[in-house]
C-alpha positions as CSV (number, residue, x, y, z in Angstrom):
1,M,93.1,107.5,130.2
2,D,95.1,108.4,127.3
3,F,92.8,110.2,124.8
4,K,94.9,109.9,121.7
5,K,94.8,106.2,122.0
6,D,91.1,105.3,123.5
7,T,89.1,103.7,120.8
8,L,85.7,104.8,122.1
9,I,86.6,108.3,122.2
10,N,88.4,108.5,119.0
11,G,85.2,106.5,117.6
12,I,82.8,109.0,118.9
13,A,84.9,112.0,117.4
14,Y,85.3,110.3,113.9
15,S,81.6,109.2,113.8
16,A,80.5,112.7,115.0
17,V,82.6,114.2,112.2
18,A,81.4,111.5,109.6
19,I,77.6,112.7,110.4
20,G,78.6,116.2,110.0
21,C,80.3,115.6,106.8
22,I,77.3,113.5,105.6
23,V,74.7,116.3,106.6
24,A,77.4,118.7,104.6
25,T,77.1,117.0,101.5
26,S,73.6,116.3,101.1
27,T,72.6,120.0,101.9
28,S,76.0,121.8,100.3
29,I,76.8,123.7,103.3
30,H,80.2,123.8,102.4
31,W,81.6,125.3,105.7
32,L,80.4,122.3,107.3
33,E,82.2,120.0,104.9
34,Y,85.8,122.2,105.2
35,V,85.7,121.4,108.7
36,C,84.1,117.8,108.9
37,K,85.9,116.1,106.1
38,P,89.3,116.8,106.9
39,S,88.8,116.0,110.2
40,M,88.1,112.5,109.7
41,M,91.3,111.3,108.2
42,L,93.1,113.4,110.9
43,I,91.1,111.6,113.8
44,L,91.8,108.1,112.2
45,S,95.4,108.5,111.4
46,S,96.1,110.1,115.0
47,W,94.2,107.2,116.7
48,F,96.0,104.6,114.3
49,F,99.5,106.4,114.9
50,F,99.5,106.5,118.8
51,N,98.1,103.2,119.0
52,S,100.7,101.4,116.7
53,R,103.9,103.6,117.0
54,R,105.3,101.1,119.5
55,Y,105.3,98.5,116.8
56,G,106.1,100.5,113.9
57,D,107.2,99.1,110.6
58,R,106.9,99.5,106.9
59,F,103.3,98.2,107.2
60,T,102.3,100.8,109.7
61,L,104.1,103.6,107.7
62,M,102.2,102.3,104.4
63,I,99.0,102.7,106.2
64,Q,99.8,106.0,107.6
65,G,100.6,106.8,104.1
66,G,97.3,105.8,102.8
67,L,95.6,107.9,105.1
68,F,97.5,110.7,104.8
69,F,97.1,110.7,100.7
70,S,93.3,110.2,101.6
71,L,93.4,113.5,103.5
72,I,95.0,115.1,100.5
73,G,92.3,113.6,98.4
74,D,89.6,114.7,100.5
75,I,90.5,118.4,100.6
76,A,91.3,118.3,96.8
77,L,87.8,117.0,96.0
78,M,86.2,119.8,98.6
79,F,87.3,122.1,96.2
80,Q,86.0,120.5,92.8
81,H,82.8,122.9,92.7
82,M,85.8,125.7,92.2
83,D,88.0,124.2,89.7
84,E,87.7,121.0,88.0
85,F,91.4,120.4,88.0
86,N,91.0,119.7,92.1
87,F,89.3,116.5,90.9
88,M,92.2,115.3,89.0
89,I,94.3,116.0,92.3
90,G,92.1,114.2,94.2
91,L,92.0,111.5,92.0
92,A,95.8,111.4,92.1
93,A,96.1,111.5,95.8
94,F,93.6,108.4,96.4
95,L,95.5,106.5,93.7
96,L,98.3,107.0,96.0
97,A,96.5,106.1,99.1
98,H,95.6,102.9,97.4
99,L,99.3,102.2,96.1
100,C,100.2,102.5,100.0
101,Y,97.6,100.2,101.1
102,S,98.6,97.6,98.4
103,I,102.3,98.0,99.7
104,A,101.1,97.2,103.2
105,F,99.1,94.3,102.2
106,L,101.6,92.8,100.1
107,R,104.1,93.1,103.1
108,N,101.9,91.0,105.1
109,I,101.3,88.7,102.6
110,S,105.2,88.2,101.7
111,E,106.1,88.2,105.5
112,V,103.8,85.0,106.0
113,G,104.2,83.1,102.6
114,G,102.4,79.7,102.2
115,T,99.6,78.4,100.3
116,D,97.0,78.0,103.0
117,G,93.7,80.0,102.1
118,L,95.1,80.4,98.5
119,V,91.6,79.2,97.1
120,L,89.1,81.3,98.9
121,G,91.8,84.5,98.4
122,S,92.1,83.8,94.9
123,S,88.3,83.4,94.4
124,I,87.6,86.6,96.0
125,A,90.4,88.5,93.9
126,L,88.9,87.2,90.8
127,V,85.7,88.9,91.8
128,F,87.7,92.1,92.1
129,A,89.1,91.8,88.9
130,L,86.2,90.8,87.0
131,F,84.2,93.9,88.4
132,A,87.3,96.1,87.5
133,V,86.9,95.0,83.8
134,Y,83.2,95.5,83.9
135,F,83.4,98.8,85.5
136,S,85.9,99.7,83.1
137,W,84.1,98.9,80.0
138,E,81.2,100.7,81.4
139,L,83.1,104.0,82.0
140,A,85.5,103.9,79.0
141,P,83.1,105.3,76.4
142,R,81.8,108.1,78.9
143,L,85.2,109.4,79.5
144,D,86.8,112.6,77.9
145,E,90.3,111.8,76.3
146,G,92.0,113.5,79.2
147,L,90.0,111.7,81.8
148,M,90.4,108.0,80.3
149,I,94.1,106.9,81.5
150,P,93.7,108.5,84.9
151,V,90.4,107.4,85.8
152,I,91.0,103.7,84.4
153,A,94.3,103.7,86.1
154,Y,92.5,104.3,89.5
155,V,90.1,101.6,88.8
156,V,93.1,99.0,88.4
157,A,94.8,100.5,91.7
158,I,91.5,100.4,93.9
159,S,91.1,96.9,92.5
160,C,94.5,95.7,93.1
161,M,94.1,97.3,96.7
162,G,91.0,94.8,97.1
163,I,92.9,91.8,95.4
164,L,95.5,92.1,97.7
165,A,93.4,92.3,100.7
166,A,91.9,89.2,99.5
167,F,95.2,87.3,99.6
168,R,95.6,88.4,103.2
169,Y,93.2,85.2,104.4
170,T,95.2,83.1,106.6
171,R,98.0,85.5,106.9
172,T,96.6,87.6,109.4
173,F,94.3,87.4,112.3
174,P,90.9,86.5,110.9
175,R,89.1,89.6,112.6
176,S,91.7,91.6,110.6
177,F,91.3,89.9,107.4
178,W,87.4,90.4,107.5
179,M,87.6,93.8,108.6
180,V,90.0,95.0,105.9
181,L,88.3,93.1,102.9
182,V,84.9,94.5,104.2
183,G,86.6,98.4,104.1
184,A,88.1,97.5,101.0
185,V,84.7,96.2,99.2
186,L,83.1,99.5,101.0
187,F,85.8,101.5,99.2
188,I,85.2,100.0,96.0
189,V,81.4,100.5,96.4
190,S,81.9,104.1,97.2
191,D,84.0,105.2,94.5
192,S,81.9,103.1,92.0
193,L,78.9,105.1,93.3
194,L,81.1,108.3,93.0
195,A,81.9,107.4,89.3
196,T,78.6,106.5,88.5
197,N,77.0,109.5,89.5
198,R,79.8,111.8,88.1
199,F,80.1,109.9,84.5
200,L,77.2,107.3,84.1
201,R,73.7,108.7,85.4
202,P,73.2,111.3,88.4
203,L,72.0,109.6,91.6
204,S,70.0,111.8,93.9
205,W,71.4,110.0,96.9
206,G,74.7,109.4,95.5
207,P,76.6,112.1,97.5
208,T,75.4,110.6,101.1
209,A,75.9,107.1,100.1
210,V,79.5,108.0,98.7
211,T,80.4,109.6,102.1
212,I,78.9,106.8,104.3
213,T,80.6,104.0,102.6
214,Y,83.9,106.0,102.3
215,A,83.7,106.8,106.1
216,L,83.0,103.2,107.0
217,A,85.7,102.1,104.7
218,Q,88.3,103.8,105.9
219,F,87.6,103.2,109.6
220,M,87.5,99.3,108.8
221,I,90.9,99.4,106.6
222,A,92.6,101.4,109.7
223,A,91.2,99.3,112.4
224,G,91.6,96.1,110.7
225,C,95.1,97.0,110.3
226,L,95.7,97.8,113.7
227,L,94.3,94.7,114.9
228,H,97.1,93.1,112.5
229,V,99.9,95.2,113.9
230,L,98.6,94.5,117.7
231,D,98.0,90.7,117.1
232,P,100.4,88.8,119.5
233,D,101.3,86.2,116.8
234,T,102.4,89.1,114.5
235,I,104.5,90.9,117.5
236,R,106.0,87.7,118.2
237,R,107.0,87.0,114.4
238,R,108.1,90.6,113.8
239,Q,110.6,90.2,116.8
240,A,111.8,86.8,115.6
241,L,112.8,88.4,112.4
242,E,114.5,91.3,114.1
243,A,116.5,89.3,116.3
């Protein structure tokens, strides 16, 4: 048994550190957060890498990039209680993470092409776009001048990630599409709760909900993308392009 690739073992480890992170954020036990939060992305990134490296290409590289910048963002946000500038570092890191995910999804879309499923994909994408406009409208009056551009840019970036996830419809294995789409939705929910708690109104249950939705989001995106990489049709198409 290869522990580095085993989904059950890595899933249990990921769940354990995610629960530890939930406990840490809800009780302000910082040392537990320092251990568990970085471990989430390290476990997920390692599992994705060792399962996908045989078929590595720009798609897998971008997903790895998204997980890497998410790790940087997690580390920065852990220390925002010490220095508010760490919030900006975390924001920038997660913006880069969403750009990496977006590039990966765009590559998937461009490789397959066609117009099948465009109506449903466009409809879901429109929901993401409308939410981005609405949430930006709600946030803008509450933001300081120094935060206005970075926060709105982040809203645009995560919305674009969701939009491109929607346009993967019929361009990948169905389970991969729905897992990644659910992951994108959960990521947007997580960050919306974080922004609401920070800028709009305090939520007593906010930190716990943010951590739960974030942990599920990252797992669904990574697992859904791995399904795409290991899908036999994807492998045959990649081999045909390389021939």
